[in-house]
N, C-alpha and C positions, 0 to 999 in steps of 0.2 A: 791556372792555379786555383782560381775561384771555384771552378767545377770540381776539382779534386778535393778541396776543403768541404764543399757541399756534400759530395758523396761520402767522405769520411765522417762528416757530422751525422748524416742519415744512417750510416752503418753503425755508428756509436749508439744512436738512439735505439736502433733495432736490437743491438747486443744488450743494452740495458733492459729493454722490454723483455727479451728472452730470459735474462737473468732473474728478473722479478717474477716472471711466470714460473721458472724452475724452482725458485725458493718457495713460492706459494704451493707448488705441487709437492715439494718435499715435506712441508709442514702438514699438508693435508694427508699425505701418506703416513706420516708419523702418528697423526691422530687416529686414522683408521686402524693402524697396527695396534695401538693401545686399546681401541674398542674391541678388536678381535681377541686380544688377550683377555680382556674383561669378560667377553662373551664366553670364552672357553671355561672360565671359572664358574660363571653363572650356569652354564650348561650342566656341569657336574652337580651343582647345587640343585638344579631343577630335577635332574635324574634321581638324585638321592631322595628328594622330597616325594616324587612320584612313586619311587620304589617303596618307601616307608608307608605311603598311603595305600598302595596296592597290597602290601603285607597286612595292614590293619583290616582292609576290606575282606581279604581272604580269611583272616581269623574270625571276623564277624560272621561271614557266610558259614564257615565250619561250625561255629558255636550255634548259630540259628538252625543249621541242619541237624545237629545233635539234639537240640531242644525239640524240634519237630518229630524226630524219630522217637524220643522218649515219650512225648505226648501221644504219638500214634500207638506205641506199645501199651500205655496206660489205657487209652480208649478201647483198644482191642481186648485187653485183659478185663476191663469192666464189662464190656459187651459180652465177652465169652462167659463171664460169671453170671450175668443176668440171663443169658440164653440157657445156661445149665439149670438155673433155678426154675425158669419157665418150663423147660423140658421135664424136670422132676415133677412140677405141679401138674402138667398135662398127663404124665404117666400115672400119677397117684389119683387123679380125678377119673381116669378111664377104668380103673380097677374096680 
């Protein structure tokens, strides 16, 4: 009978230990699930932030490109005007 009581005592301790480990695992899984839910929300926020930053950068690039094109037109216009004046001076001096 003592052997049977000993075995039942050991089995009870093992069952209690497994129950404690199972409860700990359930709590841990619950925390991880909450973290995953929070991560999904942050992922959308991060995507929106990156998207808005990308849009802003693209607008700045387009604006800078327009400014460069306008500046190039002004430079070529000024250069063309000066070359025309130089050409007229050269033609008038050769006559």
